[in-house]
KEKOL-480101 format. One record per residue: residue in three letters; x, y, z of N, C-alpha, C, O in turn. Coordinates in steps of 0.001 Angstrom, whole numbers, padded with zeros to 6 digits, always signed. Layout:
N
ALAXYZXYZXYZXYZ ...
! end
This chain:
117
UNK+007042+014515-003339+007584+013686-002286+006591+012598-001889+006983+011441-001736 UNK+005335+012936-001723+004339+011957-001295+004105+010903-002359+003876+009737-002039 UNK+004159+011302-003629+003926+010319-004687+005018+009261-004699+004741+008100-005000 UNK+006262+009635-004377+007339+008652-004292+007126+007703-003116+007475+006525-003191 UNK+006556+008218-002035+006279+007366-000871+005224+006330-001230+005406+005144-000958 UNK+004121+006764-001838+003073+005818-002244+003609+004806-003245+003328+003613-003127 UNK+004377+005264-004228+004941+004353-005231+005931+003391-004585+005962+002213-004940 UNK+006738+003871-003642+007696+003014-002957+007023+001950-002111+007449+000795-002103 UNK+005982+002332-001404+005238+001355-000602+004594+000321-001504+004568-000865-001172 UNK+004070+000761-002648+003445-000173-003580+004461-001178-004126+004177-002375-004183 UNK+005635-000702-004524+006668-001605-005042+007134-002553-003941+007365-003734-004199 UNK+007273-002055-002734+007646-002911-001612+006595-003995-001389+006944-005155-001167 UNK+005321-003634-001445+004252-004625-001292+004281-005650-002418+004001-006827-002190 UNK+004618-005215-003635+004716-006164-004739+005787-007215-004481+005606-008390-004800 UNK+006900-006787-003903+007994-007719-003672+007776-008617-002458+008207-009770-002473 UNK+007120-008122-001409+007092-008879-000145+005819-009678+000103+005764-010414+001087 UNK+004791-009572-000739+003566-010307-000417+003770-011821-000372+003063-012478+000392 UNK+004700-012428-001148+004864-013887-001028+005503-014353+000279+005516-015553+000553 UNK+006024-013452+001080+006676-013852+002330+005681-014537+003274+006080-015349+004109 UNK+004415-014219+003149+003399-014870+003975+003316-016367+003741+002861-017104+004617 UNK+003749-016831+002569+003714-018255+002269+004954-018995+002769+004981-020226+002777 UNK+005976-018254+003183+007219-018892+003602+007068-019677+004899+007753-020681+005096 UNK+006185-019234+005782+006061-019917+007067+005375-021283+006933+005721-022216+007657 UNK+004424-021409+006033+003696-022671+005875+004419-023649+004945+004604-024818+005283 UNK+004818-023166+003789+005433-024010+002773+006706-023313+002299+006658-022445+001427 UNK+007820-023690+002867+009075-022987+002629+009502-023050+001166+009855-022023+000587 UNK+009476-024213+000568+009939-024347-000808+008990-023642-001774+009441-022926-002668 UNK+007701-023833-001605+006731-023187-002479+006775-021670-002305+006672-020924-003279 UNK+006926-021224-001070+007023-019790-000823+008275-019179-001411+008238-018069-001944 UNK+009390-019897-001320+010640-019393-001896+010548-019335-003420+011006-018371-004034 UNK+009961-020356-004027+009768-020342-005489+008841-019204-005899+009075-018541-006910 UNK+007801-018981-005124+006879-017888-005413+007571-016535-005267+007347-015627-006068 UNK+008398-016408-004257+009133-015163-004029+010085-014865-005182+010142-013732-005659 UNK+010829-015868-005632+011770-015681-006743+011013-015426-008058+011378-014531-008820 UNK+009972-016206-008316+009186-016005-009539+008533-014638-009579+008500-013987-010623 UNK+008016-014208-008451+007399-012883-008355+008424-011786-008632+008133-010832-009354 UNK+009612-011918-008067+010665-010923-008288+011082-010883-009756+011328-009807-010301 UNK+011163-012048-010399+011516-012078-011820+010450-011411-012680+010775-010698-013630 UNK+009198-011634-012360+008109-011000-013108+008151-009490-012932+007993-008747-013901 UNK+008364-009032-011708+008426-007593-011457+009612-006968-012191+009491-005886-012766 UNK+010745-007645-012168+011921-007115-012892+011665-007066-014392+012096-006124-015057 UNK+010969-008068-014942+010625-008051-016363+009687-006890-016687+009839-006237-017719 UNK+008722-006635-015813+007817-005510-016023+008587-004193-015978+008351-003307-016800 UNK+009504-004062-015024+010336-002859-014936+011172-002694-016205+011306-001583-016718 UNK+011731-003788-016712+012609-003722-017883+011834-003356-019150+012225-002440-019873 UNK+010755-004058-019417+010022-003842-020663+009233-002543-020668+008907-002029-021738 UNK+008920-002003-019501+008152-000767-019428+009023+000426-019079+008537+001408-018518 UNK+010290+000351-019400+011181+001494-019177+011655+002016-020521+012085+001264-021396 UNK+011562+003305-020649+011999+003992-021854+013221+004813-021482+013446+005086-020303 UNK+014011+005208-022464+015234+005944-022130+014950+007255-021414+015754+007693-020591 UNK+013826+007887-021710+013475+009156-021064+012443+009000-019961+012168+009954-019233 UNK+011867+007809-019826+010816+007589-018833+010943+006171-018296+010432+005227-018898 UNK+011625+006021-017163+011761+004695-016568+010434+004272-015931+009511+005074-015787 UNK+010366+003006-015557+009142+002521-014930+008889+003249-013616+007753+003613-013311 UNK+009941+003460-012844+009789+004156-011564+009264+005571-011775+008347+005994-011071 UNK+009823+006309-012723+009368+007675-012985+007916+007687-013451+007127+008532-013029 UNK+007573+006745-014321+006193+006654-014786+005231+006308-013667+004129+006851-013596 UNK+005649+005403-012791+004812+005044-011648+004607+006242-010728+003513+006443-010201 UNK+005657+007038-010535+005526+008244-009711+004616+009272-010371+003840+009939-009687 UNK+004700+009409-011687+003825+010350-012402+002374+009924-012267+001502+010746-011985 UNK+002119+008644-012469+000744+008136-012364+000226+008268-010939-000919+008667-010728 UNK+001057+007937-009966+000647+008070-008564+000318+009513-008229-000683+009789-007566 UNK+001158+010439-008687+000903+011857-008432-000362+012358-009085-001043+013225-008538 UNK-000691+011817-010261-001897+012293-010943-003167+011721-010327-004250+012271-010528 UNK-003052+010628-009580-004226+010016-008964-004438+010437-007520-005393+009984-006889 UNK-003589+011276-006987-003751+011702-005597-004910+012679-005481-005102+013535-006345 UNK-005679+012547-004410-006887+013352-004248-006642+014667-003518-007484+015562-003579 UNK-005536+014804-002843-005280+015983-002027-005554+015726-000560-005078+016461+000305 UNK-006310+014700-000284-006584+014287+001099-005934+012919+001306-006320+011936+000674 UNK-004965+012871+002179-004190+011647+002363-005064+010473+002808-004842+009340+002380 UNK-006039+010731+003650-006911+009658+004135-007711+009035+002998-007891+007818+002975 UNK-008190+009832+002064-008930+009291+000928-008008+008597-000060-008359+007558-000619 UNK-006837+009166-000275-005901+008596-001244-005453+007203-000828-005323+006318-001674 UNK-005217+006996+000456-004762+005690+000945-005807+004616+000665-005454+003455+000458 UNK-007075+004982+000655-008137+004001+000432-008086+003430-000980-008263+002224-001157 UNK-007850+004263-001985-007969+003780-003356-006659+003706-004140-006645+003121-005223 UNK-005570+004266-003646-004362+004351-004466-003735+002983-004709-003271+002724-005820 UNK-003703+002103-003721-003044+000820-003905-003827-000118-004823-003206-000767-005666 UNK-005159-000230-004710-005877-001013-005727-005743-000410-007133-005645-001146-008114 UNK-005740+000916-007232-005571+001551-008537-004182+001280-009104-004038+001016-010298 UNK-003158+001345-008250-001804+001046-008716-001657-000426-009093-000904-000757-010009 UNK-002365-001305-008400-002324-002718-008767-002936-002934-010146-002392-003695-010947 UNK-004050-002283-010433-004636-002374-011778-003692-001798-012824-003569-002341-013922 UNK-003027-000701-012484-002038-000111-013380-000889-001092-013611-000395-001211-014732 UNK-000458-001796-012561+000605-002784-012705+000162-003929-013609+000963-004432-014397 UNK-001089-004347-013512-001589-005400-014394-001567-004955-015849-001256-005753-016734 UNK-001893-003689-016110-001800-003152-017465-000349-003181-017936-000072-003526-019085 UNK+000564-002824-017058+001992-002844-017399+002478-004273-017614+003333-004509-018468 UNK+001948-005225-016857+002286-006625-017053+001820-007095-018425+002540-007813-019118 UNK+000625-006691-018812+000142-007006-020160+001020-006390-021234+001265-007003-022273 UNK+001490-005186-020985+002392-004539-021936+003720-005290-022026+004294-005396-023109 UNK+004212-005812-020904+005448-006591-020917+005253-007904-021680+006143-008337-022411 UNK+004094-008530-021510+003802-009736-022278+003700-009427-023764+004119-010227-024601 UNK+003146-008270-024087+003080-007816-025476+004493-007710-026055+004718-008069-027211 UNK+005433-007223-025262+006815-007052-025719+007482-008395-026007+008367-008476-026858 UNK+007066-009439-025309+007649-010756-025570+007305-011267-026958+008088-011999-027564 UNK+006129-010883-027467+005691-011368-028768+005963-010387-029894+005916-010771-031063 UNK+006240-009158-029581+006586-008194-030623+008040-007777-030414+008946-008591-030589 UNK+008265-006544-030048+009623-006112-029706+009557-005103-028568+008494-004570-028249 UNK+010699-004854-027972+010743-003984-026797+010416-002545-027152+009811-001838-026346 UNK+010800-002095-028338+010560-000700-028724+009069-000384-028810+008634+000687-028387 UNK+008293-001308-029352+006845-001052-029411+006238-001033-028007+005320-000261-027734 UNK+006756-001890-027116+006263-001884-025733+006655-000592-025025+005892-000076-024208 UNK+007836-000069-025332+008253+001190-024724+007377+002343-025202+007025+003223-024417 UNK+007026+002342-026477+006119+003383-026989+004741+003264-026351+004119+004270-026012 UNK+004265+002027-026187+002978+001830-025509+003066+002287-024061+002102+002834-023525 UNK+004233+002066-023408+004441+002489-022028+004299+003999-021898+003622+004489-020994 UNK+004937+004731-022800+004832+006196-022761+003384+006615-022967+002911+007526-022288 UNK+002665+005971-023891+001260+006311-024111+000390+005983-022895-000547+006720-022586 UNK+000694+004889-022209-000066+004521-021013+000112+005582-019935-000857+005993-019296 UNK+001341+006024-019734+001610+007037-018697+000962+008371-019064+000388+009040-018205 UNK+001052+008755-020332+000451+010020-020764-001067+009970-020594-001669+010946-020146 UNK-001684+008857-020944-003141+008723-020775-003537+008736-019310-004530+009363-018939 UNK-002766+008046-018474-003081+008000-017040-002910+009380-016406-003655+009750-015498 UNK-001934+010130-016887-001704+011462-016321-002785+012437-016760-003187+013313-015996 UNK-003247+012285-017979-004217+013235-018517-005665+012871-018279-006559+013540-018797 UNK-005916+011844-017521-007302+011389-017329-008115+012435-016731-009306+012232-016496 
! end
C-alpha cells in the first residue's frame, strides 16, 4: 500500500511541476505542461510490457527501495525515483531507434535489477 502512495505522489509530481511556470508565462508554461505530459506518456508506453506495466514496475522498484522507516524513505525515495525515471526515459529513446519489443525486454531487466539490488 505504501509503495503505491510513494509511486502515485511521484507520478503526480512529474505531471504538475510545470504548473509553476503558468503564472509567469502562460503560453510557455502551457507548452511545457503539454510537452511534459507527452514525454511521460511516451515513457509509460515504451516501458510497459504485457505482464509488467510501467506503473507495476514503478511500484515494485519503490517497494524494493523502502527503508522501513517512513521518515528516512521520504528523504531519498523521490530523487531515487527521478533517477529511475531518467533511466526509463533513456530506454524510451532507445525504443525510438530500435523497436518497442527490445525496449520492453530492457524494461523488464531494469525492474529485475532494481528489485534485486
